N, C-alpha and C positions, 0 to 999 in steps of 0.2 A: 550816410550823412555827407553833405557837401563839403568839399575842401575849403580852406580859408580863401584860396584863390577864386573858387567859384562864387563864394560869398562876396568877394570884391567885385567880380564881374557883374553880379546881380545887384550891386549897390547897397548891400547889407552892411558892408564894412568899408570905411573910407580909405582912400589911397591918394597918392600924389601922381595923378595920371600924366603921362607924357604924350602918348599917341595911342590911337585906337583905330581898328578897322572892323569889318564885319566878323572876322575870324580871330583877331588877336588884340591883346591889350599889353601896353608897356607902362610900367609905373616904377617909381623909386623904391628900392629895397629899404625896409625900415631898420635893418641891421647892416648898414653898408660897410664895405671895406674901403671905400673911397667916395668922395663927393661925386654924385652923378651915377653911382652904382644902381643899375636898372635891371628889373626883371621883365622878361617878355614871355607871355603865356598864350596858349591857345584858349579861346573862350570856352570851347568844349572841354569838359573835364576828362582828361586822359592821364592815367597814373604815370606811365613810363614813356619817355620820349620815343623809344623804339617800338612802341605800340601804335604810334601815329602812322597813318598811311603815307606813302611816299610823296604824294602831291601836297598834303598838308604840311609835312615835315619840310619840304622844299620851300613852301610859302612862308613858314615860320622863320626860316633862316634869311629869306629875302627881306621880310619885314624887320627882322633883327638887324640886318645890315643897314637899313635906312635909319633905324633908331640909333645905332652905333655911330653913324656918320653925323647925326644931329648932336649927339653927346660930344663928339670931337670938336664941333664948332663952338661949344660953350665951355667945356672943361679942358684946361691945359693938361696935356698928357702926350706921351709918345705914341701910344696905341690904345685901342679898346680891346681888352682881353675878353674872351668869351669862354664860358665853361657851362657844362651841364653836369650837375651833381645829382639832383633829384631825390635826395634822401630825406630832406627836412619837411617837405610837403608832398603828399601823394597827388600831385598835379604837375604834368610836364612843364618845365620852365628853363629858360636860358638866362644866365647872368651875364650882363654886359658891364665891365668894370674898367674905368679909366686907369691905365697903368703907366709907370715909367720904368719898372723892372719886374722880373718874374715874381719876386717875393710879394709884390702888391696883390697877388691873387691867392695868397696863403690864407685859407679860411680858418686856420688856427689862431691868426692874429686877433687882437682885440678889435671889436667892431667900433665904428665911429658913432658919435651922437651929434645930431644937428637939431637946432630949434625948429619948431613947426614952420615958422615964417621963412627960414632958410630953405627948408625942403620945398615949400610952396614956390618960392622964387626960382629955385633950381629947376623944378619940374616945368614951370611956365617958360623959362628961357630955352630949355631943351625942346619943349613942345613947339615953340615958335620956330626954332631951327629945323624942326622936322617938317613943318608945313610947307 
């Protein structure tokens, strides 16, 4: 069965897309730790990030860097934190999280909730900064 991320790539489930290439997709996390919390995934379904071949893994991080720099242009923060946890969905993914201190990346914290129109606006602004 396809992962939820593969279903997003295939257009079966909507998302707030930020950026896309032939190999990767970046979209807002629906359970964010911060405004602008973004997931970057390979379009090819690969369960574990260390199962990716070296070239694709390197390209994933280069794409993630470009997305992170776009987030910084839109969301006020000290840095973009990056983490790979990979337990919640069996599809390799990178979290890009605007942070001001290390505790901003604590996944045990309550997740934030934004209205759909706020998510749409944030995704559009980051997407424009990416272009």
